[in-house]
Each structure stands twice: as structure tokens, then as C-alpha cells.
C-alpha positions as CSV (number, residue, x, y, z in Angstrom):
1,M,98.3,70.1,72.7
2,S,97.6,70.7,76.4
3,A,98.3,74.5,75.9
4,V,95.2,74.7,73.8
5,Q,92.3,75.8,76.0
6,T,89.9,77.0,73.3
7,N,86.6,75.4,72.4
8,E,85.5,74.8,75.9
9,A,82.1,73.0,76.1
10,P,79.0,74.6,77.7
11,G,77.8,73.6,81.2
12,E,78.5,70.1,82.5
13,L,79.8,69.0,79.1
14,E,83.0,70.8,79.9
15,L,83.6,68.2,82.6
16,V,83.6,65.5,80.0
17,R,85.9,67.5,77.7
18,R,88.4,68.0,80.5
19,F,88.2,64.4,81.6
20,V,89.0,63.1,78.1
21,N,91.9,65.6,77.9
22,T,93.5,64.2,81.0
23,R,95.5,62.1,78.5
24,D,97.6,64.2,76.2
25,V,98.3,61.9,73.2
26,E,100.7,64.3,71.6
27,E,102.8,65.0,74.7
28,G,102.5,61.3,75.9
29,T,101.3,62.4,79.4
30,D,98.5,61.2,81.5
31,E,97.1,63.1,84.5
32,L,95.5,59.9,85.7
33,R,98.8,58.0,86.3
34,S,98.0,56.5,89.7
35,P,95.1,56.1,92.1
36,D,96.3,59.1,94.0
37,S,96.5,61.3,90.9
38,L,93.0,60.1,90.0
39,L,91.7,61.2,93.5
40,G,93.6,64.5,93.1
41,W,92.1,65.2,89.7
42,F,88.5,64.5,90.9
43,S,89.1,66.5,94.1
44,D,90.4,69.5,92.1
45,I,87.3,69.7,90.0
46,G,85.0,69.2,93.0
47,L,83.7,65.7,92.4
48,L,85.3,64.1,95.5
49,D,85.9,65.1,99.1
50,G,89.1,64.4,101.1
51,G,87.8,61.1,102.5
52,A,87.6,59.2,99.2
53,T,90.0,56.3,98.4
54,A,91.0,54.7,95.1
55,D,92.8,51.6,94.0
56,E,94.2,50.3,90.7
57,G,90.8,48.9,89.7
58,D,89.3,52.4,90.0
59,L,92.1,53.8,87.9
60,D,91.6,51.2,85.3
61,R,87.8,51.9,85.2
62,A,88.4,55.6,84.9
63,R,90.9,55.2,82.0
64,A,88.6,52.7,80.2
65,L,85.7,55.2,80.5
66,R,87.9,58.1,79.3
67,E,89.1,56.2,76.3
68,G,85.6,54.9,75.5
69,I,84.3,58.4,75.6
70,R,87.2,59.5,73.4
71,S,86.2,56.8,70.8
72,L,82.6,58.3,70.9
73,L,84.0,61.7,70.3
74,L,86.0,60.5,67.3
75,A,82.7,59.0,66.0
76,N,81.0,62.4,66.6
77,N,83.7,63.8,64.3
78,G,82.8,61.5,61.5
79,E,85.5,58.9,62.2
80,E,84.7,55.2,61.9
81,R,82.1,53.7,64.2
82,V,83.1,52.7,67.7
83,E,84.8,49.3,67.8
84,P,82.6,46.6,69.4
85,A,85.3,45.7,71.9
86,G,85.7,49.4,72.8
87,L,81.9,49.8,73.1
88,S,81.8,46.7,75.4
89,E,84.5,48.1,77.6
90,L,82.7,51.5,77.8
91,N,79.4,49.8,78.7
92,R,81.2,47.7,81.4
93,A,82.7,50.9,82.9
94,A,79.4,52.7,82.7
95,A,77.5,49.9,84.4
96,S,79.9,50.1,87.4
97,V,78.7,53.6,88.3
98,H,75.1,52.8,89.0
99,L,73.2,55.9,87.9
100,A,69.6,56.4,89.0
101,V,66.9,58.8,87.8
102,R,66.0,61.4,90.4
103,F,63.5,64.3,90.2
104,D,64.3,67.8,91.3
105,A,61.9,70.2,93.1
106,D,60.4,71.3,89.7
107,G,59.7,67.7,88.7
108,G,62.6,67.6,86.2
109,P,64.4,64.3,85.8
110,T,68.2,64.1,86.4
111,L,70.7,61.2,86.6
112,E,72.6,60.9,89.8
113,P,75.1,58.3,91.0
114,E,73.9,55.8,93.6
115,T,77.4,55.2,94.8
116,F,80.2,57.1,96.4
117,G,83.8,57.9,95.8
118,V,85.4,57.3,92.3
119,S,82.2,55.5,91.1
120,A,80.1,58.6,91.9
121,A,82.6,60.9,90.2
122,L,82.6,58.7,87.1
123,G,78.8,58.7,87.3
124,C,78.7,62.5,87.2
125,I,80.8,62.4,84.0
126,L,78.4,59.9,82.4
127,A,75.4,61.9,83.6
128,A,76.8,65.0,81.8
129,V,77.1,62.9,78.6
130,V,73.4,61.8,78.9
131,Q,72.3,65.4,79.7
132,A,74.2,66.7,76.6
133,A,72.6,64.1,74.4
134,D,69.2,65.2,75.8
135,E,70.0,68.8,75.1
136,G,71.1,68.0,71.5
137,I,74.7,69.2,72.1
138,W,76.5,65.9,72.5
139,G,77.4,65.7,68.8
140,R,79.3,69.0,69.1
141,L,81.8,67.5,71.5
142,K,84.4,65.9,69.2
143,A,88.0,64.5,69.3
144,C,90.6,65.7,66.8
145,P,91.0,63.1,64.1
146,N,94.8,63.6,64.1
147,D,96.0,60.3,65.6
148,A,98.9,62.2,67.2
149,C,96.5,64.6,68.9
150,Q,92.9,63.3,69.6
151,W,92.3,66.4,71.8
152,A,88.6,66.8,72.8
153,F,87.0,70.1,71.7
154,Y,83.6,71.6,71.4
155,D,82.6,72.5,67.9
156,R,81.0,75.9,67.9
157,S,80.7,76.2,64.1
158,K,77.2,77.1,62.9
159,N,76.8,73.9,60.8
160,R,78.7,71.6,63.2
161,S,81.4,71.1,60.6
162,G,84.5,71.8,62.9
163,K,87.0,69.0,62.4
164,W,90.2,70.0,64.1
165,C,91.0,71.0,67.7
166,T,92.7,74.0,66.1
167,M,93.0,74.8,62.4
168,E,96.4,76.5,63.1
169,V,98.0,73.3,64.4
170,C,96.3,70.0,63.6
171,G,94.2,71.3,60.6
172,N,97.3,72.7,58.9
173,R,99.4,69.5,59.7
174,M,96.7,67.2,58.3
175,K,96.1,69.3,55.2
176,A,99.8,69.4,54.5
177,R,100.1,65.6,55.0
178,A,97.1,65.0,52.6
179,F,98.8,67.3,50.1
180,R,102.1,65.4,50.3
181,Q,100.3,62.1,49.9
182,R,98.4,63.4,46.8
183,Q,101.7,64.7,45.3
184,S,103.5,61.4,45.9
185,T,100.6,59.5,44.2
186,H,100.8,61.8,41.2
187,E,104.6,61.4,40.9
188,R,104.3,57.6,40.5
């Protein structure tokens, strides 16, 4: 599904969508396959400078955060609630980034990481989640419910009813699968 670049999210929420999509379930690929690739990805999107370092623990935290956010996006799409173990793992990863409330020149509050390196980059992603929730657009970022896909997308439908990353691919596949299941049930 990595070729699908539609349904980009507005503002900083696009960072979250891109982060979740670093793992392509359908293709079985992961852009975050090593500490170096993690650093490279964060550098490419402008969240890290050249002096940052990462280890396996950073990679594990980043992946845990990514998959935790993916489970939230599935919940945004009407899937089952987030598993308690997954929520615990997500909260553990979130606690490690140490976000603090700061005020800008206009007196508006923002969340900013109090750390550096990978923790700060992960903090920026979480700050974007909180900002989107505050703006009322968090629920529009969803993950495709097709287990073979789970691609993150932004639902731009008027009534927030978008279900699939693309109707042409996953929507048609899932509707055909449901039809076949109904047909096999009627044949019994």
C-alpha cells in the first residue's frame, strides 16, 4: 500500500500519519529496521540533526509508540477498543518523552519535548496527536481495518464515515470478502 499517498493529514498530524506508515503491513517492510534507519527517518523529516544517536532501546520505543498509535487509529475507525496491554505499552513509551507545556509569544500553550534526540522526535509526534485532539481532528486520522493493510489515512469525508485507505483497493477487497462469506453461509 506504500504507493498510496492520498488522504494526507493537515498540519502536524501528517507527521503522525507518516510515522505510522513507516511499517507497511501489506508489503512486510519497515522503514524503522535499525537504530541508524530510525535516525535517518527522523533526520529526513527534520526532527533530528546530524549529532543525534540511537540504540536498540530507542528503536524499540519508537516501534512501540508507532504500533500504539496504530491501535488508536484503528479505534478511531470503529474497531474494537485498544487492548489494555497495548495501551499500557503506549503510555510507557509516551512517558519516556517528557513533554512540557510551554507558552508562545501570543500566550498560547504548546507541548514541547524536554529531552533531546530520539526522545524529542517522539515527543514531537505525540505533541501533534495532542494538538489534533485539541483541534477536533484527531478522530479523522484512521487506520484501514483490513488486517493485511492497516495503512494510516486522513478521513476527509463530510460525515467522518471513511472506512478504507482507498475504496479501490481495500474497500473492494473487504466488500468482496464479506460477499463471499455471506454466500458460503447461505449455501450451507
